[in-house]
C-alpha positions as a Markdown table, in Angstrom:
| # | Residue | x | y | z |
|---|---|---|---|---|
| 1 | Met | 18.5 | 31.4 | 22.9 |
| 2 | Ile | 16.7 | 28.8 | 24.8 |
| 3 | Ser | 14.8 | 29.7 | 28.3 |
| 4 | Ala | 15.9 | 28.1 | 31.6 |
| 5 | Gly | 13.8 | 25.5 | 33.0 |
| 6 | Phe | 13.3 | 21.8 | 33.3 |
| 7 | Asp | 12.9 | 19.2 | 30.4 |
| 8 | Asn | 11.9 | 16.1 | 32.5 |
| 9 | Val | 14.6 | 15.6 | 35.1 |
| 10 | Ile | 17.2 | 17.8 | 33.3 |
| 11 | Tyr | 17.5 | 21.4 | 34.2 |
| 12 | Arg | 18.5 | 23.6 | 31.2 |
| 13 | Phe | 20.2 | 26.9 | 31.7 |
| 14 | Pro | 21.4 | 29.1 | 28.9 |
| 15 | Val | 24.7 | 31.1 | 29.1 |
| 16 | Arg | 26.0 | 33.5 | 26.4 |
| 17 | Ile | 29.9 | 34.1 | 26.3 |
| 18 | Tyr | 30.9 | 37.5 | 26.5 |
| 19 | Tyr | 34.4 | 38.9 | 25.9 |
| 20 | Glu | 35.2 | 39.2 | 29.7 |
| 21 | Asp | 34.7 | 35.3 | 29.7 |
| 22 | Thr | 37.7 | 34.6 | 27.1 |
| 23 | Asp | 41.4 | 34.6 | 27.7 |
| 24 | Leu | 44.1 | 35.7 | 25.3 |
| 25 | Gly | 43.4 | 32.9 | 23.1 |
| 26 | Gly | 39.8 | 33.9 | 22.5 |
| 27 | Val | 38.3 | 30.8 | 24.3 |
| 28 | Val | 36.5 | 30.7 | 27.5 |
| 29 | Tyr | 38.7 | 30.6 | 30.6 |
| 30 | His | 38.7 | 27.3 | 32.1 |
| 31 | Ala | 37.8 | 28.5 | 35.6 |
| 32 | Asn | 34.7 | 30.1 | 33.9 |
| 33 | Tyr | 32.9 | 26.8 | 33.3 |
| 34 | Leu | 32.8 | 26.2 | 37.1 |
| 35 | Lys | 31.0 | 29.6 | 37.4 |
| 36 | Tyr | 28.3 | 28.3 | 34.7 |
| 37 | Tyr | 27.8 | 25.0 | 36.6 |
| 38 | Glu | 27.4 | 26.9 | 39.8 |
| 39 | Arg | 24.8 | 29.2 | 38.4 |
| 40 | Ala | 23.0 | 26.5 | 36.8 |
| 41 | Arg | 22.7 | 24.4 | 40.0 |
| 42 | Thr | 21.8 | 27.5 | 42.0 |
| 43 | Glu | 18.7 | 28.4 | 39.2 |
| 44 | Met | 17.8 | 24.9 | 39.3 |
| 45 | Leu | 17.3 | 25.0 | 43.1 |
| 46 | Gly | 15.5 | 28.3 | 42.6 |
| 47 | Ala | 13.2 | 26.4 | 40.0 |
| 48 | Leu | 12.4 | 24.0 | 42.8 |
| 49 | Asn | 11.4 | 26.7 | 45.3 |
| 50 | Val | 14.7 | 26.1 | 47.4 |
| 51 | Cys | 15.8 | 29.3 | 48.7 |
| 52 | Gln | 19.5 | 29.1 | 49.8 |
| 53 | Thr | 19.1 | 32.5 | 51.8 |
| 54 | Val | 16.7 | 30.6 | 54.2 |
| 55 | Leu | 19.2 | 27.9 | 54.7 |
| 56 | Phe | 22.0 | 30.6 | 55.4 |
| 57 | Ser | 19.6 | 32.1 | 58.1 |
| 58 | Gln | 19.3 | 28.7 | 59.7 |
| 59 | Gly | 23.1 | 28.2 | 60.0 |
| 60 | Met | 23.1 | 25.9 | 56.9 |
| 61 | Gly | 24.7 | 25.8 | 53.4 |
| 62 | Phe | 25.8 | 23.4 | 50.7 |
| 63 | Val | 29.6 | 23.1 | 49.9 |
| 64 | Ile | 31.6 | 21.4 | 47.1 |
| 65 | Lys | 33.2 | 18.2 | 48.1 |
| 66 | Asn | 34.3 | 17.0 | 44.8 |
| 67 | Ile | 34.6 | 18.0 | 41.2 |
| 68 | Val | 35.7 | 16.1 | 38.2 |
| 69 | Ile | 35.6 | 18.3 | 35.1 |
| 70 | Asp | 36.5 | 17.4 | 31.5 |
| 71 | Asn | 37.0 | 19.8 | 28.7 |
| 72 | Lys | 36.1 | 18.4 | 25.2 |
| 73 | Ala | 36.0 | 21.4 | 23.0 |
| 74 | Pro | 36.3 | 25.2 | 23.5 |
| 75 | Ala | 33.6 | 27.9 | 23.7 |
| 76 | Arg | 34.2 | 31.1 | 22.2 |
| 77 | Phe | 33.1 | 34.6 | 22.4 |
| 78 | Asn | 29.5 | 35.1 | 21.5 |
| 79 | Asp | 28.6 | 31.4 | 21.5 |
| 80 | Asp | 25.0 | 30.4 | 22.9 |
| 81 | Leu | 25.6 | 27.5 | 25.5 |
| 82 | Val | 23.3 | 25.4 | 27.5 |
| 83 | Val | 24.2 | 24.2 | 30.7 |
| 84 | Lys | 22.3 | 20.9 | 31.5 |
| 85 | Thr | 22.0 | 19.6 | 35.2 |
| 86 | Lys | 20.7 | 16.4 | 36.3 |
| 87 | Ile | 20.8 | 14.7 | 40.0 |
| 88 | Lys | 22.7 | 11.7 | 39.7 |
| 89 | His | 22.5 | 10.5 | 43.3 |
| 90 | Leu | 20.6 | 12.1 | 46.4 |
| 91 | Lys | 21.6 | 11.0 | 49.6 |
| 92 | Lys | 20.3 | 12.3 | 53.0 |
| 93 | Ala | 23.3 | 14.7 | 53.4 |
| 94 | Ser | 24.6 | 15.1 | 49.9 |
| 95 | Val | 23.8 | 15.4 | 46.4 |
| 96 | Glu | 25.8 | 14.3 | 43.2 |
| 97 | Phe | 25.1 | 16.2 | 40.2 |
| 98 | Thr | 25.9 | 15.3 | 36.6 |
| 99 | Gln | 26.3 | 18.6 | 34.4 |
| 100 | Trp | 27.4 | 19.3 | 31.0 |
| 101 | Ile | 27.7 | 22.2 | 28.6 |
| 102 | Glu | 26.5 | 21.9 | 25.0 |
| 103 | Leu | 27.3 | 24.2 | 22.1 |
| 104 | Asp | 25.0 | 23.6 | 19.1 |
| 105 | Gly | 23.4 | 20.5 | 20.9 |
| 106 | Lys | 26.9 | 18.9 | 21.4 |
| 107 | Pro | 28.6 | 18.4 | 24.8 |
| 108 | Ile | 32.0 | 20.6 | 25.0 |
| 109 | Asn | 32.4 | 20.3 | 28.7 |
| 110 | Thr | 31.2 | 17.6 | 31.3 |
| 111 | Cys | 31.2 | 17.8 | 34.9 |
| 112 | Glu | 30.6 | 15.4 | 38.0 |
| 113 | Ile | 30.1 | 17.1 | 41.3 |
| 114 | Thr | 29.3 | 16.3 | 44.8 |
| 115 | Val | 27.6 | 19.0 | 47.1 |
| 116 | Val | 27.1 | 18.2 | 51.0 |
| 117 | Ser | 24.9 | 20.1 | 53.2 |
| 118 | Val | 26.7 | 21.2 | 56.4 |
| 119 | Leu | 26.3 | 23.5 | 59.2 |
| 120 | Leu | 28.2 | 26.8 | 58.4 |
| 121 | Ala | 29.7 | 27.3 | 62.1 |
| 122 | Ser | 31.3 | 23.6 | 62.2 |
| 123 | Met | 31.6 | 22.7 | 58.6 |
| 124 | Lys | 30.2 | 19.4 | 59.6 |
| 125 | Pro | 27.8 | 17.5 | 57.4 |
| 126 | Val | 24.1 | 17.5 | 58.3 |
| 127 | Arg | 20.8 | 16.1 | 56.5 |
| 128 | Ile | 19.5 | 18.0 | 53.9 |
| 129 | Pro | 16.3 | 19.5 | 55.3 |
| 130 | Glu | 13.2 | 17.3 | 54.5 |
| 131 | Thr | 11.3 | 20.1 | 52.4 |
| 132 | Ile | 14.4 | 20.5 | 50.3 |
| 133 | Tyr | 15.0 | 16.9 | 50.2 |
| 134 | Glu | 11.3 | 16.2 | 48.8 |
| 135 | Glu | 11.8 | 18.9 | 46.0 |
| 136 | Leu | 15.2 | 17.3 | 45.0 |
| 137 | Glu | 13.6 | 14.0 | 44.9 |
| 138 | Arg | 11.0 | 15.0 | 42.3 |
| 139 | Val | 13.5 | 15.5 | 39.8 |
| 140 | Cys | 15.7 | 12.4 | 40.4 |
């Protein structure tokens, strides 16, 4: 299995499929792909030294605005997958990500997702803190 990390501007995050990830048909349950994408984005932020706990302590966080997901082929028990994440557009209060999951180097699932920075108390959009924005900008 490959290790997590950046390959130029693409972040790679390995995922092994466990029995608990599958449905009665022996394939990955569809909602689990969203979990793999979430983990990959979280680990990507961590690799950029962005600590979401600090954001939470400041009353800020990231929320999902929009997701478009496309299943191309199934993943099955014990498959070794790689979730790849790339920033498509970085705006002052939002980030658009392109993500895809590969099995044996071939995409089996793709996702376009928009994440918005908000004040948690009001859930109103707010600018991404400059230090975080600069880290994200490095990998655009």
